[in-house]
NUNU-142002 format. One line per field, with one value per residue (C-alpha): residue number from 1; residue in one letter; chain; x, y, z negated. Coordinates in nm, 2 decimals, m for minus. Each point is the difference from the previous one (the first is absolute). Layout:
! residues N
num	c(NUM  ...)
residu	c(a  ...)
chaine	c(A  ...)
u	c(X  ...)
v	c(Y  ...)
w	c(Z  ...)
***
This chain:
! residues 415
num	c(1  2  3  4  5  6  7  8  9  10  11  12  13  14  15  16  17  18  19  20  21  22  23  24  25  26  27  28  29  30  31  32  33  34  35  36  37  38  39  40  41  42  43  44  45  46  47  48  49  50  51  52  53  54  55  56  57  58  59  60  61  62  63  64  65  66  67  68  69  70  71  72  73  74  75  76  77  78  79  80  81  82  83  84  85  86  87  88  89  90  91  92  93  94  95  96  97  98  99  100  101  102  103  104  105  106  107  108  109  110  111  112  113  114  115  116  117  118  119  120  121  122  123  124  125  126  127  128  129  130  131  132  133  134  135  136  137  138  139  140  141  142  143  144  145  146  147  148  149  150  151  152  153  154  155  156  157  158  159  160  161  162  163  164  165  166  167  168  169  170  171  172  173  174  175  176  177  178  179  180  181  182  183  184  185  186  187  188  189  190  191  192  193  194  195  196  197  198  199  200  201  202  203  204  205  206  207  208  209  210  211  212  213  214  215  216  217  218  219  220  221  222  223  224  225  226  227  228  229  230  231  232  233  234  235  236  237  238  239  240  241  242  243  244  245  246  247  248  249  250  251  252  253  254  255  256  257  258  259  260  261  262  263  264  265  266  267  268  269  270  271  272  273  274  275  276  277  278  279  280  281  282  283  284  285  286  287  288  289  290  291  292  293  294  295  296  297  298  299  300  301  302  303  304  305  306  307  308  309  310  311  312  313  314  315  316  317  318  319  320  321  322  323  324  325  326  327  328  329  330  331  332  333  334  335  336  337  338  339  340  341  342  343  344  345  346  347  348  349  350  351  352  353  354  355  356  357  358  359  360  361  362  363  364  365  366  367  368  369  370  371  372  373  374  375  376  377  378  379  380  381  382  383  384  385  386  387  388  389  390  391  392  393  394  395  396  397  398  399  400  401  402  403  404  405  406  407  408  409  410  411  412  413  414  415)
residu	c(m  s  k  r  a  a  t  q  f  i  g  w  q  v  v  a  a  a  f  v  l  a  v  f  g  w  g  v  g  f  y  g  p  p  i  y  l  h  a  v  v  q  r  t  g  w  p  l  a  l  v  s  t  a  v  t  w  h  f  l  v  g  a  c  v  v  a  n  l  p  a  l  y  r  r  f  g  l  p  l  t  t  t  l  g  a  a  a  l  g  a  g  a  v  g  w  a  i  a  a  a  p  w  q  l  f  a  a  a  a  l  s  g  i  g  w  a  h  m  s  g  a  a  v  n  a  i  v  a  p  w  f  n  r  k  r  p  a  a  l  s  m  a  y  n  g  a  s  i  g  g  v  i  f  s  p  l  w  v  v  l  i  g  q  v  g  f  g  a  a  a  i  v  v  g  v  t  m  v  l  t  i  g  v  l  a  r  v  i  f  a  r  p  p  q  d  a  p  d  d  p  p  g  v  p  l  p  g  g  s  n  g  r  a  d  a  l  p  g  r  l  l  w  r  d  r  r  f  v  t  l  a  g  g  m  a  l  g  l  f  a  q  i  g  l  v  a  h  l  f  s  l  l  e  p  a  f  g  s  p  g  a  g  l  a  m  g  a  a  t  a  c  a  i  v  g  r  s  l  v  g  w  l  m  r  p  d  a  d  r  r  f  v  a  c  a  c  y  a  v  q  i  a  g  s  l  v  l  i  a  a  a  g  q  h  i  a  l  l  l  t  g  v  v  l  f  g  l  g  i  g  n  a  t  s  l  p  p  l  i  a  q  v  e  f  a  r  e  d  v  q  r  v  v  s  l  i  v  a  a  s  q  a  s  y  a  f  a  p  a  a  f  g  a  i  r  a  l  a  p  a  p  t  s  s  g  a  d  a  a  t  t  f  f  i  a  a  a  a  i  q  l  a  a  i  a  a  f  a  a  v  r  r  r  t)
chaine	c(A  A  A  A  A  A  A  A  A  A  A  A  A  A  A  A  A  A  A  A  A  A  A  A  A  A  A  A  A  A  A  A  A  A  A  A  A  A  A  A  A  A  A  A  A  A  A  A  A  A  A  A  A  A  A  A  A  A  A  A  A  A  A  A  A  A  A  A  A  A  A  A  A  A  A  A  A  A  A  A  A  A  A  A  A  A  A  A  A  A  A  A  A  A  A  A  A  A  A  A  A  A  A  A  A  A  A  A  A  A  A  A  A  A  A  A  A  A  A  A  A  A  A  A  A  A  A  A  A  A  A  A  A  A  A  A  A  A  A  A  A  A  A  A  A  A  A  A  A  A  A  A  A  A  A  A  A  A  A  A  A  A  A  A  A  A  A  A  A  A  A  A  A  A  A  A  A  A  A  A  A  A  A  A  A  A  A  A  A  A  A  A  A  A  A  A  A  A  A  A  A  A  A  A  A  A  A  A  A  A  A  A  A  A  A  A  A  A  A  A  A  A  A  A  A  A  A  A  A  A  A  A  A  A  A  A  A  A  A  A  A  A  A  A  A  A  A  A  A  A  A  A  A  A  A  A  A  A  A  A  A  A  A  A  A  A  A  A  A  A  A  A  A  A  A  A  A  A  A  A  A  A  A  A  A  A  A  A  A  A  A  A  A  A  A  A  A  A  A  A  A  A  A  A  A  A  A  A  A  A  A  A  A  A  A  A  A  A  A  A  A  A  A  A  A  A  A  A  A  A  A  A  A  A  A  A  A  A  A  A  A  A  A  A  A  A  A  A  A  A  A  A  A  A  A  A  A  A  A  A  A  A  A  A  A  A  A  A  A  A  A  A  A  A  A  A  A  A  A  A  A  A  A  A  A  A  A  A  A  A  A  A  A  A  A  A  A  A  A  A  A  A  A  A  A  A  A  A  A  A  A  A  A  A  A)
u	c(m2.97  m0.32  m0.16  m0.27  0.30  0.18  m0.29  0.00  0.33  m0.03  0.40  m0.02  m0.29  0.26  0.25  m0.22  m0.11  0.41  0.05  m0.26  0.16  0.32  m0.14  m0.08  0.30  0.25  m0.18  m0.07  0.27  0.27  m0.03  m0.16  0.26  0.24  m0.31  m0.11  0.40  m0.06  m0.34  0.13  0.35  m0.24  m0.26  0.21  0.35  0.14  0.39  m0.03  0.23  m0.22  m0.33  0.23  0.09  m0.39  m0.09  0.32  m0.20  m0.27  0.17  0.24  m0.36  m0.15  0.32  m0.09  m0.34  0.05  0.27  m0.30  m0.29  0.00  m0.05  m0.28  m0.18  m0.02  m0.13  m0.26  m0.02  0.06  m0.31  m0.01  0.36  m0.02  m0.27  0.13  0.31  m0.17  m0.17  0.33  0.16  m0.31  0.02  0.35  0.00  m0.20  0.21  0.27  m0.22  m0.13  0.33  0.08  0.32  0.27  m0.07  m0.42  0.18  0.22  m0.30  m0.19  0.29  0.01  m0.39  0.05  0.28  m0.20  m0.27  0.27  0.11  m0.34  m0.02  0.35  0.20  0.01  m0.37  m0.08  0.25  m0.16  m0.34  0.03  0.30  m0.17  m0.25  0.28  0.32  0.11  m0.19  0.09  0.23  m0.29  m0.23  0.23  0.09  m0.37  m0.05  0.29  m0.07  m0.27  0.27  0.14  m0.37  m0.04  0.32  m0.17  m0.35  0.14  0.27  m0.17  m0.31  0.15  0.16  m0.34  m0.21  0.23  0.02  m0.40  m0.11  0.29  0.21  m0.24  m0.30  0.16  0.15  m0.34  m0.20  0.29  0.02  m0.35  m0.03  0.26  m0.10  m0.33  0.13  0.23  m0.26  m0.22  0.31  0.07  m0.31  m0.10  0.34  0.26  m0.21  0.00  0.28  0.22  m0.09  0.21  0.19  m0.09  0.35  0.10  m0.08  0.10  0.30  0.21  0.26  m0.01  0.29  0.30  0.00  m0.36  0.07  0.28  0.28  0.11  m0.01  m0.26  0.23  m0.17  0.08  0.34  0.12  m0.19  0.21  0.31  m0.10  0.20  m0.36  m0.17  0.27  0.06  m0.38  m0.08  0.29  m0.07  m0.36  0.10  0.23  m0.22  m0.29  0.26  0.09  m0.33  m0.24  0.25  0.01  m0.37  m0.09  0.20  m0.10  m0.29  0.20  0.26  m0.16  m0.24  0.25  m0.05  m0.31  m0.24  m0.19  m0.25  0.22  0.24  m0.27  m0.11  0.39  0.00  m0.36  0.21  0.28  m0.27  m0.16  0.35  0.04  m0.37  0.17  0.34  m0.13  m0.28  0.27  0.18  m0.31  m0.11  0.30  0.24  0.04  m0.03  0.40  0.11  0.25  m0.21  0.30  0.17  m0.36  0.03  0.35  m0.15  m0.27  0.21  0.28  m0.31  m0.08  0.39  m0.04  m0.29  0.24  0.23  m0.24  m0.13  0.34  0.04  m0.31  0.15  m0.31  m0.15  m0.02  m0.34  0.05  0.28  m0.15  m0.32  0.23  0.15  m0.34  m0.13  0.40  m0.05  m0.38  0.04  0.21  m0.26  m0.23  0.26  0.17  m0.27  m0.13  0.30  0.16  m0.32  0.04  0.37  m0.10  m0.25  0.26  0.32  m0.15  m0.22  m0.40  m0.01  0.24  m0.14  m0.25  0.27  0.27  m0.26  m0.12  0.37  0.14  m0.27  0.05  0.37  m0.03  m0.30  0.21  0.32  m0.18  m0.20  0.33  0.01  m0.21  0.22  0.29  m0.06  m0.13  0.36  0.14  m0.18  0.06  0.37  0.08  0.17  m0.19  m0.18  m0.03  m0.31  m0.09  0.08  0.19  0.32  m0.23  m0.23  0.33  0.14  m0.37  m0.02  0.37  m0.11  m0.28  0.16  0.31  m0.21  m0.18  0.29  0.08  m0.34  0.13  0.30  m0.21  m0.26  0.29  0.21  m0.21  0.00  m0.27  0.08  m0.08)
v	c(24.61  m0.02  m0.27  m0.07  0.03  m0.29  m0.23  0.06  m0.08  m0.30  m0.02  m0.34  m0.13  0.10  m0.26  m0.25  0.05  m0.01  m0.33  m0.16  0.14  m0.09  m0.35  m0.06  0.21  m0.19  m0.32  0.01  0.18  m0.05  m0.34  m0.12  0.01  m0.30  m0.21  0.08  m0.08  m0.35  m0.07  0.15  m0.23  m0.29  0.05  0.06  m0.12  0.31  0.07  0.14  0.31  0.13  0.00  0.14  0.26  0.09  0.02  0.29  0.16  0.00  0.20  0.22  0.13  0.05  0.21  0.23  0.02  0.13  0.30  0.13  m0.04  0.34  0.08  m0.24  0.11  0.36  m0.10  m0.27  0.03  m0.26  m0.16  m0.10  m0.08  m0.21  m0.20  m0.02  m0.16  m0.24  m0.12  m0.01  m0.19  m0.26  m0.03  m0.05  m0.31  m0.16  0.10  m0.22  m0.32  m0.04  0.17  m0.28  0.14  0.24  0.30  m0.04  m0.03  0.30  0.19  m0.14  0.10  0.35  0.01  m0.10  0.22  0.30  m0.13  m0.06  0.34  0.14  m0.22  0.03  0.15  0.34  m0.02  m0.07  0.30  0.20  m0.04  m0.07  0.27  0.31  m0.10  0.00  0.15  m0.09  m0.33  m0.08  m0.33  m0.13  0.10  m0.17  m0.29  m0.06  0.03  m0.18  m0.30  m0.07  m0.08  m0.24  m0.15  m0.05  m0.22  m0.18  m0.10  0.03  m0.18  m0.34  0.09  0.03  m0.35  m0.15  0.20  m0.12  m0.34  0.03  0.16  0.05  0.32  0.16  0.00  0.09  0.29  0.10  m0.03  0.16  0.30  0.05  0.06  0.22  0.25  0.00  0.04  0.26  0.20  0.03  0.12  0.27  0.13  m0.01  0.08  0.12  0.25  0.20  0.30  m0.02  0.17  0.19  m0.28  0.01  m0.11  0.33  0.28  0.33  0.13  m0.34  m0.10  m0.32  m0.25  0.06  0.22  m0.01  0.34  0.19  m0.12  m0.12  0.18  m0.07  m0.15  0.08  m0.13  m0.21  0.16  m0.31  m0.24  0.20  m0.09  m0.29  m0.05  m0.09  m0.19  m0.24  m0.07  m0.01  m0.26  m0.16  m0.06  m0.11  m0.26  m0.13  m0.08  m0.12  m0.30  m0.04  m0.01  m0.24  m0.21  0.04  m0.13  m0.34  m0.05  m0.26  m0.16  m0.03  m0.10  m0.29  m0.28  m0.02  0.14  m0.13  0.30  0.03  0.03  0.22  0.21  m0.04  0.14  0.32  0.07  m0.03  0.23  0.30  m0.09  0.07  0.36  0.07  m0.03  0.18  0.29  0.06  m0.03  0.32  0.17  0.00  0.01  0.20  0.36  0.31  0.04  m0.31  m0.06  m0.15  m0.08  m0.20  m0.17  m0.11  m0.07  m0.28  m0.16  m0.08  m0.17  m0.18  m0.13  m0.05  m0.25  m0.12  m0.09  m0.17  m0.19  m0.14  m0.11  m0.19  m0.19  m0.15  m0.02  m0.26  0.05  0.10  0.18  0.22  0.09  0.11  0.25  0.12  0.08  0.17  0.26  0.11  0.06  0.21  0.23  0.00  0.27  0.23  0.02  0.21  0.15  0.17  0.20  0.23  0.04  0.07  0.25  0.20  0.06  0.06  0.24  0.29  m0.01  0.13  m0.28  m0.28  m0.16  0.08  m0.22  m0.29  0.01  0.03  m0.28  m0.23  0.02  m0.02  m0.31  m0.18  0.11  m0.21  m0.30  m0.06  m0.18  m0.20  m0.31  m0.06  0.04  m0.21  m0.26  0.06  m0.08  m0.37  m0.05  0.07  m0.18  m0.32  m0.30  m0.05  m0.30  m0.23  0.27  0.28  0.11  0.14  0.28  0.08  0.10  0.23  0.16  0.03  0.20  0.22  0.13  0.04  0.22  0.23  0.06  0.04  0.30  0.11  0.08  0.19  0.17  0.15  0.04  0.22  0.29  0.09  0.13  0.41  0.08)
w	c(m23.84  m0.15  m0.13  0.25  0.32  m0.20  0.01  0.34  0.11  0.24  0.03  m0.22  0.23  0.32  m0.15  m0.05  0.41  0.07  m0.21  0.23  0.35  m0.14  m0.09  0.37  0.12  m0.17  0.01  0.37  0.14  m0.28  m0.12  0.30  0.28  m0.22  0.02  0.35  0.10  m0.12  0.13  0.32  0.08  m0.13  0.25  0.30  m0.10  0.13  m0.12  m0.42  0.12  0.29  m0.21  m0.31  0.25  0.02  m0.35  0.07  0.28  m0.22  m0.25  0.23  0.14  m0.31  m0.05  0.29  m0.13  m0.36  0.07  0.22  m0.28  m0.15  0.39  0.02  m0.32  0.10  0.37  m0.07  m0.38  m0.25  0.00  0.38  0.03  m0.28  0.13  0.35  m0.16  m0.18  0.33  0.15  m0.27  0.03  0.34  0.03  m0.24  0.25  0.24  m0.16  m0.03  0.34  0.18  0.26  0.16  m0.15  0.16  m0.19  m0.34  0.04  0.10  m0.33  m0.18  0.12  m0.06  m0.36  m0.06  0.10  m0.24  m0.31  0.03  m0.09  m0.32  m0.12  m0.24  0.16  0.05  m0.39  m0.13  0.26  m0.14  m0.38  m0.02  0.07  m0.32  m0.26  m0.11  m0.39  0.02  0.37  m0.12  m0.20  0.33  0.27  m0.26  0.01  0.39  0.09  m0.19  0.28  0.19  m0.25  m0.02  0.36  0.01  m0.34  0.22  0.34  0.02  m0.08  0.12  0.38  m0.04  m0.18  0.29  0.30  m0.10  m0.06  0.30  0.21  0.09  0.23  m0.22  m0.35  0.18  0.12  m0.34  m0.20  0.29  m0.03  m0.38  0.01  0.25  m0.16  m0.34  0.09  0.23  m0.31  m0.21  0.28  0.00  m0.37  m0.17  0.24  0.12  m0.30  m0.03  m0.29  m0.31  m0.25  m0.23  m0.35  m0.09  0.15  m0.24  0.05  m0.14  m0.04  0.17  0.22  m0.02  0.27  0.32  m0.08  m0.24  0.22  m0.08  0.34  0.31  0.28  0.30  0.35  0.30  0.06  m0.35  m0.15  0.21  m0.11  m0.39  m0.18  m0.21  0.32  0.17  m0.31  m0.09  0.37  0.02  m0.26  0.03  0.35  m0.09  m0.33  0.20  0.32  m0.24  m0.17  0.32  0.19  m0.29  m0.06  0.38  m0.02  m0.32  0.03  0.27  m0.26  m0.30  0.23  0.04  m0.40  m0.08  0.29  0.22  m0.28  m0.28  0.22  0.05  m0.41  m0.03  0.17  m0.19  m0.31  0.09  0.09  m0.31  m0.20  0.23  m0.17  m0.37  0.14  0.18  m0.30  m0.27  0.19  0.08  m0.34  m0.20  0.18  m0.17  0.17  m0.03  0.09  0.26  0.29  0.17  m0.30  m0.03  0.40  m0.04  m0.32  0.24  0.26  m0.25  m0.10  0.32  0.08  m0.31  0.20  0.29  m0.19  m0.18  0.32  0.13  m0.32  0.08  0.32  0.17  m0.22  m0.37  m0.06  m0.36  0.15  0.32  m0.19  m0.22  0.27  0.16  m0.32  0.00  0.35  m0.06  m0.31  0.20  0.32  m0.01  m0.17  0.35  0.13  m0.33  m0.14  0.31  0.04  m0.42  0.07  0.25  m0.23  m0.28  0.26  0.31  m0.01  m0.04  0.37  0.14  m0.20  0.21  0.32  m0.15  m0.12  0.42  0.08  m0.23  0.03  0.42  0.01  m0.25  0.22  0.32  m0.15  m0.20  0.36  0.05  m0.32  0.12  0.30  m0.14  m0.25  0.26  0.12  m0.32  m0.06  0.42  m0.06  m0.36  m0.05  0.10  m0.27  m0.25  m0.05  m0.24  0.20  m0.29  0.21  0.27  m0.29  m0.23  0.30  0.02  m0.31  m0.07  0.29  m0.13  m0.40  0.20  0.21  m0.38  m0.17  0.30  m0.08  m0.36  0.06  0.25  m0.25  m0.29  0.24  m0.17  m0.32  m0.21  m0.07  m0.35)
***
């Protein structure tokens, strides 16, 4: 590639734009529902299980849309599809705030789920991956860090805005800002076609399957491949535990920290996710065993769950330590599986693999908020500190993440 062409490469601008998209996508569509859950229960007095099921419905609808994102991009184009998704997410958030009956709540959750799908991990990967090969771990790490920043900003911001101006006004302000910002980025950046990546010089092999060491797996062959099944299973299990815990973490921390403090604690967890994801993205060698790295990240999160159990719902230092340990692995749960796919599958299969594992994972973890809500409801009667119910809750999260480690470790890297 000539020096002139290299200076015109806008791949890193695309990464920056995807970063901003992830800030809004996760801040409104991922970290928002736990706050919505708490706000709706307080406003309406509806059962926790009912509102938790609405959160599940939000993610389940999103999973159906994620599976069809490639087709939507082909038919309508990425810029228009992304802008309409942002509009749906903003409108859905307003619907959560004003729902006066359960059916209205579920209608709002469907709309927000549609929007979340267009700004989730699959969308970020689809935007960034075509621009990078050898530097894809670093590029995706930077873009996905927008998800963590979204948690850092929006978890406390939602609490403050709702407290100051009310849920409805807060949702309108955030939604309008999001749609305008994403609309501009879609027109200026996302509309640009991918250029040849400067990190893919001719004649130099790429990592793993991308250099031809893996055979293509068309049609149903992919579903019979052990690498694909274990990758999809490990990602689904890990995110099931993670999202189930995150969906209820605010309400579990609120008795000890108060509402503002619980929001800040959740923001701290996502700040730690930036550290964990950045370290993996920049320090992981191209020939590293990426499945082993994923197992290590889940092991750190399991340690966090155990510390949260030891905190017994009242020891502030232990609660913060548990939140930090759990937060260190939050980001890598979404960014590592696409990188594993990059080195284990043929280049022509990678995008298909990523779309399918994300869709399968979201279809699975869509039930996590309701499942963990049922765990809380069926747990032993809590003490004055709520420690008994919390112990059952965190043990379940740790056990599911241990199963995720087993799935990732079921396929060893070939030498």
